[in-house]
C-alpha positions as CSV (number, residue, x, y, z in Angstrom):
1,M,-169.9,46.0,191.2
2,K,-170.0,42.7,192.8
3,G,-168.7,41.4,189.4
4,M,-165.8,43.8,189.2
5,P,-163.0,41.4,191.1
6,K,-164.0,38.0,188.9
7,L,-163.6,40.4,186.0
8,L,-160.3,41.9,187.1
9,F,-158.9,38.1,187.9
10,L,-159.9,37.1,184.4
11,I,-158.3,40.1,182.8
12,F,-155.1,39.4,184.8
13,W,-155.3,35.7,184.0
14,L,-155.5,36.6,180.1
15,L,-152.5,39.0,180.3
16,M,-150.5,35.9,182.0
17,L,-151.2,33.9,179.4
18,T,-150.7,36.1,176.5
19,S,-147.0,37.1,178.3
20,A,-146.7,33.1,178.4
21,A,-147.4,32.6,174.6
22,N,-145.0,35.6,173.7
23,A,-142.5,34.2,175.5
24,A,-143.1,30.6,174.3
25,D,-143.1,32.3,170.6
26,T,-139.4,33.4,171.2
27,T,-137.0,31.0,169.5
28,P,-133.8,30.0,171.1
29,S,-131.9,32.2,168.3
30,E,-133.9,35.3,169.2
31,Q,-133.4,34.9,173.2
32,F,-129.8,34.7,172.6
33,D,-129.7,37.8,170.1
34,Q,-131.9,39.5,173.4
35,L,-129.1,38.8,175.8
36,V,-126.5,39.8,173.6
37,Q,-128.1,43.2,173.0
38,Q,-128.7,43.6,176.7
39,L,-124.8,42.6,177.4
40,Q,-123.9,45.4,175.1
41,K,-125.9,47.6,177.6
42,T,-124.0,46.3,180.5
43,P,-120.8,45.1,179.3
44,D,-119.7,44.9,182.9
45,D,-122.1,42.1,183.6
46,N,-119.9,39.2,183.8
47,A,-122.6,36.9,184.8
48,L,-124.7,37.5,181.9
49,R,-121.4,37.6,179.7
50,E,-120.8,33.8,181.2
51,K,-124.3,32.9,180.3
52,I,-124.0,34.1,176.6
53,V,-120.6,32.1,176.4
54,N,-122.3,28.8,177.7
55,L,-125.4,29.2,175.5
56,A,-123.0,29.7,172.3
57,R,-120.9,26.7,173.1
58,T,-124.2,24.6,172.2
59,R,-125.2,26.8,169.4
60,N,-125.3,25.0,166.2
61,P,-124.6,26.9,163.8
62,V,-122.4,29.4,165.7
63,P,-123.7,33.1,165.4
64,A,-122.2,34.8,162.6
65,V,-119.5,37.3,163.7
66,P,-120.8,41.2,162.7
67,E,-118.4,43.0,160.8
68,D,-118.3,45.6,163.4
69,A,-116.6,43.1,165.7
70,R,-113.8,42.3,163.0
71,R,-113.2,45.8,162.5
72,Y,-112.8,46.4,166.1
73,L,-110.3,43.2,166.2
74,A,-108.4,44.6,163.1
75,R,-108.0,48.2,164.7
76,G,-106.9,46.5,168.2
77,I,-104.3,44.0,166.1
78,A,-103.0,47.5,164.3
79,A,-102.7,48.9,167.7
80,V,-100.5,46.0,169.0
81,Q,-98.7,45.9,165.9
82,S,-97.3,49.5,166.4
83,A,-96.5,49.5,169.7
84,K,-93.0,50.7,170.8
85,N,-93.4,50.1,174.5
86,P,-95.5,48.2,177.1
87,A,-97.4,51.7,177.7
88,D,-99.1,51.5,174.1
89,F,-100.5,48.4,174.5
90,K,-103.2,50.3,176.3
91,L,-104.7,51.8,173.2
92,A,-105.5,48.1,171.8
93,L,-107.6,47.4,174.9
94,P,-110.7,49.1,174.1
95,E,-110.8,47.8,170.5
96,F,-110.5,44.3,171.5
97,R,-113.1,45.1,174.4
98,N,-115.4,46.3,171.8
99,A,-115.1,43.3,169.8
100,T,-116.0,41.0,172.9
101,N,-119.0,43.1,173.3
102,V,-120.4,43.3,169.9
103,A,-119.5,39.4,169.4
104,P,-119.4,37.9,173.0
105,W,-119.3,34.3,171.5
106,W,-116.4,35.2,169.4
107,P,-113.0,33.4,170.9
108,V,-110.4,35.3,169.0
109,A,-111.7,38.5,170.4
110,Y,-110.9,37.4,174.3
111,F,-107.8,35.6,173.1
112,N,-106.5,38.6,171.8
113,L,-107.7,40.9,174.5
114,A,-106.1,38.5,177.3
115,L,-102.9,38.6,175.2
116,V,-103.1,42.6,176.0
117,Q,-103.9,42.4,179.2
118,E,-101.1,40.3,180.1
119,K,-98.5,42.2,178.5
120,L,-100.0,45.1,180.7
121,D,-99.4,42.9,184.0
122,D,-103.3,42.6,184.6
123,F,-102.7,39.2,185.2
124,K,-106.2,38.9,186.8
125,G,-107.9,40.2,183.8
126,A,-105.6,38.1,181.3
127,I,-106.9,34.9,183.4
128,A,-110.4,35.6,183.2
129,N,-110.4,36.3,179.3
130,Y,-108.3,33.1,178.8
131,H,-111.5,31.2,180.5
132,L,-113.8,32.5,178.6
133,Y,-112.0,31.7,175.4
134,L,-111.7,28.2,176.8
135,G,-115.2,28.2,177.8
136,I,-116.3,29.0,174.3
137,D,-113.9,26.3,172.7
138,P,-112.8,24.0,175.2
139,N,-111.6,21.7,172.5
140,A,-109.4,24.5,170.7
141,K,-105.9,22.7,169.5
142,D,-104.2,24.9,172.1
143,A,-106.5,24.5,175.0
144,E,-104.4,22.6,176.8
145,K,-101.6,25.1,176.4
146,V,-103.7,28.0,177.2
147,R,-105.0,26.3,180.2
148,T,-101.5,25.4,181.4
149,H,-100.7,29.2,180.6
150,T,-103.4,30.3,183.2
151,Y,-102.2,28.2,185.7
152,E,-98.8,30.1,185.6
153,L,-100.4,33.5,185.4
154,E,-102.2,32.5,188.4
155,Y,-98.8,32.2,190.2
156,L,-97.7,35.3,188.7
157,A,-100.8,37.0,189.9
158,E,-100.0,35.6,193.5
159,Q,-96.4,37.3,193.5
160,K,-97.8,40.6,192.0
161,A,-100.5,40.9,195.2
162,K,-97.4,40.1,197.5
163,E,-95.7,42.8,196.1
164,N,-98.7,45.1,196.4
165,P,-99.7,44.5,200.1
166,T,-103.0,45.4,201.4
167,V,-103.5,48.3,204.1
168,V,-105.8,50.3,205.7
169,I,-105.6,53.7,206.2
170,K,-107.7,56.9,207.2
171,G,-109.8,58.0,204.5
172,D,-111.4,61.1,205.7
173,A,-110.0,64.6,204.5
174,I,-111.0,68.1,204.2
175,Y,-110.2,68.6,200.6
176,V,-111.4,65.6,198.2
177,L,-112.0,65.3,194.7
178,G,-114.7,63.0,193.3
179,K,-117.9,61.9,194.5
180,S,-118.3,60.7,198.3
181,D,-119.9,57.4,197.1
182,A,-117.2,56.7,194.5
183,P,-116.7,52.7,194.8
184,L,-112.9,53.5,195.1
185,T,-110.6,56.0,196.7
186,L,-107.2,57.0,195.6
187,V,-104.9,58.5,198.5
188,E,-101.9,60.2,197.0
189,F,-98.9,60.9,199.7
190,T,-96.7,64.0,197.8
191,D,-94.1,66.0,198.0
192,Y,-94.2,69.5,196.0
193,Q,-90.9,69.7,194.9
194,C,-90.5,65.8,194.3
195,P,-89.7,65.8,190.4
196,F,-91.4,62.0,190.0
197,C,-94.6,63.7,191.5
198,G,-94.5,66.6,188.9
199,R,-94.2,63.7,186.6
200,F,-97.4,62.1,187.7
201,E,-99.1,65.2,188.2
202,T,-98.5,66.4,184.9
203,T,-98.6,63.5,182.9
204,T,-101.2,60.5,184.6
205,F,-103.1,62.8,186.8
206,P,-105.1,64.4,184.2
207,E,-105.9,61.0,182.5
208,I,-107.1,59.5,185.9
209,K,-109.1,62.5,186.5
210,K,-110.7,62.7,183.2
211,N,-111.6,58.8,183.1
212,Y,-112.1,57.8,186.7
213,I,-112.6,61.0,189.3
214,D,-114.9,63.0,187.1
215,T,-117.0,59.9,186.0
216,G,-117.7,59.2,189.5
217,K,-115.8,55.8,189.4
218,V,-112.7,57.3,192.0
219,R,-112.4,59.7,194.6
220,F,-109.2,61.4,195.3
221,I,-107.4,62.7,198.1
222,L,-104.0,64.4,198.5
223,R,-102.0,64.0,201.5
224,D,-98.7,65.6,203.0
225,L,-95.2,64.1,203.0
226,P,-92.4,67.0,202.5
227,L,-89.0,65.0,202.2
228,D,-86.5,66.5,204.2
229,F,-83.8,66.7,201.6
230,H,-86.3,69.1,199.4
231,P,-85.7,72.5,201.2
232,F,-88.8,73.9,199.3
233,A,-91.4,71.2,199.9
234,L,-92.6,72.2,203.1
235,K,-93.2,75.7,202.5
236,A,-95.0,74.5,199.4
237,A,-97.2,72.3,201.1
238,Q,-97.9,75.5,203.5
239,S,-98.8,77.5,200.5
240,V,-101.3,74.9,199.1
241,H,-103.3,74.9,202.5
242,C,-103.0,78.6,202.8
243,A,-104.7,78.7,200.0
244,G,-107.0,76.1,200.9
245,D,-108.0,78.5,203.4
246,Q,-109.6,80.8,201.0
247,G,-111.1,78.1,199.0
248,K,-108.2,77.7,196.4
249,F,-106.6,74.5,198.0
250,W,-106.6,72.6,194.5
251,E,-105.7,75.7,192.3
252,M,-102.9,76.2,194.1
253,K,-101.9,72.9,194.1
254,D,-101.9,72.7,190.3
255,M,-99.8,76.1,190.5
256,V,-97.2,74.8,192.6
257,F,-96.6,71.6,190.5
258,K,-96.3,73.7,187.3
259,N,-93.5,75.7,189.0
260,Q,-91.6,73.3,190.5
261,N,-88.3,75.2,190.0
262,K,-89.7,78.4,191.6
263,L,-90.6,77.5,195.0
264,D,-89.3,80.2,197.4
265,V,-91.8,82.3,199.7
266,D,-91.8,85.6,197.0
267,S,-92.7,83.0,194.4
268,L,-95.4,81.5,196.0
269,A,-97.0,84.8,197.3
270,G,-96.7,85.5,193.6
271,Y,-98.8,82.4,192.8
272,A,-101.4,83.4,195.7
273,K,-101.7,86.7,193.6
274,D,-102.2,84.8,190.5
275,L,-104.9,83.2,192.2
276,A,-106.3,86.5,193.3
277,L,-106.0,85.5,197.2
278,N,-106.0,88.1,199.7
279,G,-102.2,88.7,200.1
280,D,-101.9,90.0,203.7
281,T,-104.1,86.7,204.8
282,F,-102.1,84.3,203.0
283,K,-98.8,86.0,203.9
284,S,-99.7,85.9,207.5
285,C,-100.9,82.1,207.2
286,M,-97.4,81.2,206.0
287,A,-95.3,83.4,208.5
288,D,-97.3,82.1,211.6
289,G,-97.0,78.3,210.2
290,K,-100.8,78.2,210.6
291,H,-100.9,74.5,209.0
292,L,-97.3,73.2,209.8
293,K,-98.5,70.7,212.6
294,E,-101.3,69.3,210.4
295,I,-98.3,68.5,207.3
296,G,-96.1,67.1,210.3
297,D,-98.8,64.7,211.4
298,E,-99.4,63.7,207.9
299,A,-95.7,63.0,207.6
300,K,-95.5,60.8,210.5
301,Y,-98.5,59.0,209.6
302,A,-97.1,58.0,206.3
303,G,-94.0,57.0,208.2
304,S,-96.3,54.8,210.7
305,L,-97.7,52.9,207.5
306,G,-93.9,52.6,206.3
307,I,-94.4,54.9,203.5
308,T,-90.9,56.9,203.2
309,G,-90.8,58.2,199.3
310,T,-93.3,60.2,197.1
311,P,-95.4,59.5,195.1
312,T,-96.9,56.8,196.9
313,F,-100.3,55.8,196.5
314,V,-103.1,53.9,198.4
315,L,-106.0,52.6,195.7
316,G,-109.0,50.8,197.6
317,K,-112.3,50.2,198.7
318,A,-113.7,52.6,201.5
319,V,-114.7,50.5,204.7
320,G,-116.4,52.9,207.1
321,D,-113.8,56.1,207.6
322,S,-110.8,54.2,206.5
323,V,-109.7,53.1,202.8
324,E,-108.7,49.3,202.4
325,G,-106.5,48.9,199.5
326,R,-103.0,48.1,198.0
327,V,-99.7,50.3,197.9
328,I,-98.5,51.4,194.6
329,V,-95.2,53.3,194.7
330,G,-93.7,55.5,192.5
331,A,-95.0,57.8,189.3
332,Q,-96.2,54.6,187.5
333,P,-97.5,54.8,184.1
334,L,-101.1,55.3,183.4
335,A,-101.5,51.7,182.4
336,A,-100.7,50.5,185.9
337,F,-103.0,52.8,187.5
338,E,-105.9,51.5,184.8
339,A,-104.9,47.9,185.5
340,A,-105.4,48.2,189.2
341,I,-108.8,50.2,188.8
342,N,-110.2,48.3,186.6
343,E,-109.3,45.1,188.4
344,M,-111.0,46.3,191.8
345,L,-114.0,47.6,189.8
346,G,-114.5,44.1,188.6
347,K,-113.9,44.8,185.0
348,R,-112.4,42.2,182.7
């Protein structure tokens, strides 16, 4: 037994030597391939991507571009060519991103991704990918032109930031969708009779929910801002809260938005019945104005922030019990929300 420590030490030392020998046996080409494989598992690792780009610049010969990367690039170009409006360009984003993940040393993939991000007003994302393009091929024929263009985009990004000022708002709520530890929070101030809120609800929100809320990336909070010139907005907001007392807040919210043309008291009671709520309890809640004060307080709070129209959103990160982020005004297309979310998540 006295010789056991020495024996264990020798075994450990032999293992270390073997590991070092294996590492020494790995060629630069194999190390490069390993990094690329690692990036495909963690495509948002920007430090790893930069390392691959720097290595690619010194490789001779440059690694061949896989067929899959060429296929993704061709699909992205086809999506761009068939785009009928700016929002359609977003269909090209995943194709070009896939091309940069499969062949992270391929400058043309970054260049095309940057072009599309620029079309979608994602200036920070475009700048990052133009830099990667230049990092791989700093002596490209158009390098000086691209470099100058990135300076122009930096100015546009600064102006955009000024148009979307940062605010700090309360981030606590009774009804919340998404994981409590989601990296981002999206707060919406809404009016149930507002047609633009209805448009957001039916066209954009389902995609945000599927792609970001349900995947744990975004937490969603809905706040009330019934506008005075919408006569049914306040009652509609009450109905959602009264339904919430019976565990059907989100279901009633959906029901109200789907029936914006019928928001009188009798119709709201009908929706409560459709949701199998206790009718007497619901009607009593509505008649007593149980939630009027909290709805009014929410509206006053919005006013204190300078928020006077709907829908208005604040997208940002949780800081204690608050959310610090940017204001997004109006029923913007999905691409606008995606660009803002991906930018805050640190995605290219």
